[in-house]
N, C-alpha and C positions, 0 to 999 in steps of 0.2 A: 526350360521353366525356371522362373526366378526362385531365389532362396526364401523370399518372404513375400507375402501380399502387401505388407505395410512395414515401412522402416522408419522409425522416429529418431531424430537427431536432438538429443537432449531430454533429461529426465525430470525437469521441473514441473510445476502444476499443469501446464498445457501439454507437455510431452506425456506425462503419466496418464492423463485422462484420455488422450488420443489412443495411446497404446491399449489401454484397458478397454475402451469403448470398441475398438476394432476386434480385439480378442473375444469380447462378449458376442460379436457378431459372427464368430467362428472362423476369422481370418488368421493366417500365420503371421505373427507380429514379432518384431525385435526392437529393442531400444538401445541407442549408443550413448554412453556417457563415461567420463572418467571414474575409476573405482572410488576415488575420494569425494566424488561430487554427485553421488546418487541422491536424487531429490532436487538437484539443481541449486542455483543461487538462493532460491526461496528458503530451502531447508538449511543450507550450510552457512551462508553469510548474509542473507537478506531478511525476508519477512519474519520467519520463525525466530532466529536469533534476537532480532531487534525487539520483537513483542515479548520474548522471554525475559530479555534484559529489562524491559519496562516494568514487567511484573516484580522482578527482583528488587528493582529500585523502589517501587511503591511499597513493598513489604519491609524491606530492611530500613528504609528512611522513616517509616511510620507517617508518611506525608498525609494520608487520607484520615488518619486518626487524631491529627493535631487540633482540629476543631473541637474534639471532645476532651483530649488529655493535655492541651497546651502546646504552644509553638515549639518548646524545647524537647517534645517527645520523639524518641527514636527507638527502634527495636534493637539496632546495633550501633554503637557509637562510632567506631572506626571502620567504615566499610572499605573493603579492598576490592581490586579487580578480581582476585581469586574467588571472593564471595559471589560476585556477579557471574563469573564464568562457570562455576560449579553447576548452577541451575541451568544456564545456557547449554553446556555440553550434554547434560543429562537429557534434556529435551530433544536436542538434535540427534543423539544416539537412538532414542525411542522412535522418533519419526522416520529415520532411515530404516530401522528394523520393520516399521509398518509398511513402508513403500516397497522394501524388498519382498516381504511376505505377500503383498497384493499382487505384485508382478508375477511371482512364483505361482500363486494360486490360480492366476488366469493364464498360465502357460506362456508368458511373454518371455522371449529370450533376451537376456541382458548381455550386451556386447561391451566389455570394458575397454575404453580407450577413447581417442578423438577421431571423428570422422571428416572426410573431405570428398567432394565429388570427383570422380574419374571420368564419368559421363552422365547423362541425365537419369540413368537407371542404376548406376553403379557407384558405391561409396567405398573408399578405402578406410579401414579402421586401423589406427596405429595404436599399439599397446603400450607405448612409452619406452620400450626397449629397443627400438629401432626396427621392429617387425610390423608389417602391415599386411592385412588380408583383405580380399575384395569380398563385398556382400552386394547382391542384386536385389531389387524389389520393384514390384509393379507400381506402388505408390509410395511416396516419401513425404513425411512431415517434418518441417524444420521448426524446432522449438528450443533454440540454443540460448534464448534469453539475452540479457545485457550485462554490462559491467560499468562501474562508475566512469563517467567522462573525466579525463584529466586535461586541463588546459596546458598547451606546450610552454607557456610563459612561467609555469610554476614547477619548481623542483621538489618532487615528493620524495620523502625518505621513509615513509611508513612508520615514523616514530614521533616526529614533531609535526610534519606536514603530512597529513593523511587524507584519504577519501573515506567514504562511509564504510567500506569493507575493512578498513583498518581499525575501526572502533574496537573490534573484538580482540585485537592484538595489542592494545595499550598496556604498558607495564604498570601504570598507576593511574589513579583518577586525578586528572589535572585540577589545579586550583583555579586556573583561568583558561578560557577556550574562545577562540573565534570561530564561528561558523559562517561560511561563505555560501549564501544561497538560502532563501526562505521558502523553498518548496516543501513538499510533504516530508521528505527524508531529513532535510536540514532542520526543520522545526521539531520533528519527532525527536531527534537526538539533542537538539538545543534544550527542549523542555526536560528530557531525562537527566542531563548533566546538571541542569539548574536545580533539579529536585535533590540531587546528590550534594549540592552546595557549591558546585562550580560557578564561578562568575562568568557568564556567557555574554559575548557580543555577537549579534546577528548582522551580517552585512548583505544588503540586498539592492540590486540596482533598480528594481521597480519601486513603485510608490507604496505598495502594500504586499502582504504575504497571503498566500493561499487565495489567489485571485478568483478561483472558480467557486469558493465557498461563500455562504451568506455573510455579508458584511457585518451584521450584528453579532453573529457567532464569532467571527474572527476577532472583532473588538473585545469580546468577553474573554477569548483565549489571550490576546495581547495584554489586557489588563492583568490576568492571573499570572502570566510569565514575568511581567514587570514586577509583580509582588514577589517573584522568586529571584529577583535581582538580574533579570535578563535585560540587556541594552540593545535597542534596535538602531541601525543605521541604514535607513531607506534612502533610495536614490543616490546610492554610493557604489562605486566600483573599485575592485582591487587593482592597484597598479602593479604591486609586486609583493613577494613575501621574502624577508630577509631572515635566514635561519641564524640562530645564535646558539651557544653551547648549551644554555639552559632554557631554550624556547625558541620563539620566532617573533618578528615584528611585522605586522601586516600593514602595508603602506597603501592608503587609499588615494584615489586620483585627485580627491579634494585636498590632499596634503596631510590628512590625519594619519597618526602612527599608533597602532594598537598593539601593545605587547601582550603576549599570551604563552602559556606553556605549550598549548596544542592548537593548531589550525586544521580544521576539518573542511574540506571542499565538498559541497553537494551541488555540482554543476551540471545536474542532469545525467542521463545514462547513454551508453553507446552500445548498439547491437553487436553481439558476438558472432559476426559473419566473416571476419577477415581471414580465418584459417579454413573456411569451407570450400575455397576454389569454386565460387559460384558461377564463374564464367564457364567452367567445364560443363555445367548443367544448363547453360543458356540463361543464367539469372544474373541480376545486378542488385546492388544495395545503394541506398543514398549516402550522403556524407556522413550521417550519424549511424551507418550500418543497419539501417532498417529495410525491410523488404515490403514491397507493395503487394497487396492482395485484393481480391474482389469480395463481394458479399458472402461467398462461400469458403473464404480463406484460401482460394486457389491462386497461385502465383501466375506469372506470365507463361510458365511452362505447365500445361494443363494437369499433368499427373503429380505435380509437386505443390504442397500446401505449406503454409506458414502460420504459426499461432503464437500468442503470448507477447511478451515485451518486445520481441524482435520486430513485430509489425507496428509498434508504437502505441499511441494512446487507446485505452486508458491505462495500460501497463499495471494492471492489478492481478494478484494471484487468483482472486475469485473469478474475474472475467476470463483470465487465461484458461482456467479449467474448463469453462463452458465452451470456449472457442476450440479447444482441443477436442472435446466430445463432438462438437458439430462438425469440425473438419474431418474427423474419422468417418462419421456417418456419410458425408458427402463423398469422401474417397472410396468408400465401400459401395456406393450407389444405393444407400438406405435412405428412405424418406425421414426427414427431420424438420421440426419448426426452427425458425431463426432465433437469434438471441434477443431476449426481451429488452425493450427500451428502458424499462425501470431498473436500472442498476444502482444499488446503494454504493456510497463512497464512504469508507472508513478511514479516519486518520488517528493514529494511536499516539497522540500527544498526551501530556499530562496537564489538564484533563483531556480526555479523547473527545473527538468530533465525528459526527456521522450525519449523512443526509441522503435523501432520495428525492427525485423531482427537480423542479425549478427553484431558483432563488428570487428574492424580491427585485434585485436589479434586472434579472432576465424578464420577469413578467412586466415590469415597468417599461423596459425598452420595447417590449412586444405589444404594449398597451393593452394588456390583459388585466381586467380588474380583479382584486383580490382583497380578502380580509385576513387579519392576523389574529391567531389565538395563541396565547402564551401561558405556560405553567412553569413555575420555579421551583426547584427541589426543596428550597427552604420552607415552602408552604406545604410540603407533603410530609406526612409522619414518617415515611421511609427515609426520606431526605435527612431528617433530624436523626434518625437512628443510626445511619452510617456516617454522619458528619459532613455531609455535601451541602453546603449552603450557597454554592455558586452555580450549580447545574440548572440547565433550563431546556424546555422542549417547545419548539414553535411550529405551529401549523399554518400553512398558507391555503386558504379556502376560497373557492369560487362562489361569489355571492348569487350568481345565475343559476347554477345547478347544484351548488353545495358540494361539489367534488373537492378532493384534496389535490392541491397543485404542487405541494412540496411539503416535506417534513425535515426539520433541522433540529439536531440534538447536540447539546454540549454538557459534558459531565460524566459521571460515573455510569458505566453500562451504555453509553451512547450507541456503540457499534452493535449491541444486542437489541436495544429498544427500537431502533429504526427499522427493524423487519416487520413490526406490527403495522406501522404506516405503509410500508411497502406492500404488504399484503392487502390492506384496505384498498390502496391505489390500484393494485394489479387486478383486483376482483371487481373494480368499478364501484366501490363503496363510496358513501358520503360521509360528511361530518356527523349526520344524524345517527349513524351506526355507533360512532364513538360516544355520542351523548347518551345513547340508551343502553350501551353495553355495560355489564358489571365486571369491574376488575378486582382482583384479589386485593385485600387491604391488610397491612400497609405494604404497598409496592411502588417502585418507580413507574411501572406501567400505567398506573392510574393518572399519570401526568397527561396521558392522551385525553382522558375524559375532562380533566381540568381545562386544558387548552381548547378542546372542543366547545365546552360550555362558554368560555371566553369568547371565542369567534362567534358562536351562535348569538350571544347576548349583544354583541356589537352589530350584527346584521339585523337583529330584531329592532334595535334602537334606530338604526338608519331606516328601516321600513316604516316604523312609527312616525318618524319625522317627515317622511316623503309622502304621507297620506294627505 
């Protein structure tokens, strides 16, 4: 008889949900992770620290209040790394306690250490002191997550040249910074440090940033970041980084040389599968450490599953949680519906972006007709109250059946607001529901009604001209 019915490697969002879901189904469950990493990268170095850091930046800089109190307004004049870190460590500690409590309450055994496969059903757990004990399980879920990818051509010192994990270990807030990579993580940190007053230069080899987002929303963000003194270098690649005593010089392939106190690389992420001895379980990973799975999150070995960032796109904490829950149900032979196609994307830049559904570019390429309805925060009473004059909400509406094809939000509360549109879309609702619904006043949520009326008036005008 195996030690456990289900063994989970990794305690991040996907691993937690897999372990708890299986425990709720009455299975014997254990989860393996290092003592200092309970909660995974998400809690300790990734999602939660970065979003907490963002809140600390917004509060201490008074950025959101400057529309009302003037551009020189700040809550604290000299903001230090300690100011930012205090709030971050507080939240991390609380979240770790919550996870520990949830696992204990659901009778999930926590095995402290690192795991590696000894055979397809056996995992060796090393406690860090040279001792390893064997654990067997009928089913195994791999949820080990990812780490920042580090190009071999760059010499990282975790002080001047860092990756995204190194942000939390900075000794001071840099006056100048180069961010290499205009993906989600790169742009999130670029916007945070720009809000702190750091002069940021973003280097990106592609023609634009956040290519999967709506172009109009991205342009609004880019305009706002330029207003915070961010410089963009698109279609540029880094040839080398020369470290100096007081900083570094980033040399671009075009010949440009950019001096900065700190260089942060955001060059994607790499699956943490190198120490798992996958071959012992009959598994393989690709060049970026990712594991291939089927629609049920089952690997090429039928009793081993994988979820979260380690399986690749979309690599979001929210989707990882659901993947973990679904994988656990499949592993336990319990019926469960699949992952819903409507998954919201949240990008915690300053200001934030969120969307669900398709973009204008995607609809145009697919030759799907659509009408656009827009609401701007500056036209809402709530927008004036909170001092947000730049935010906007955009609805993409089908003129044929009046369904919502996409919802795109930029500005305060975007990652919260998007769920109203997600719910309407998920329930098969139309723009008529938003037109007829009553929203609390004054709120940002009423932007849905304003945008819906805008789209409706445009469709009515086209219909009148077509008669």
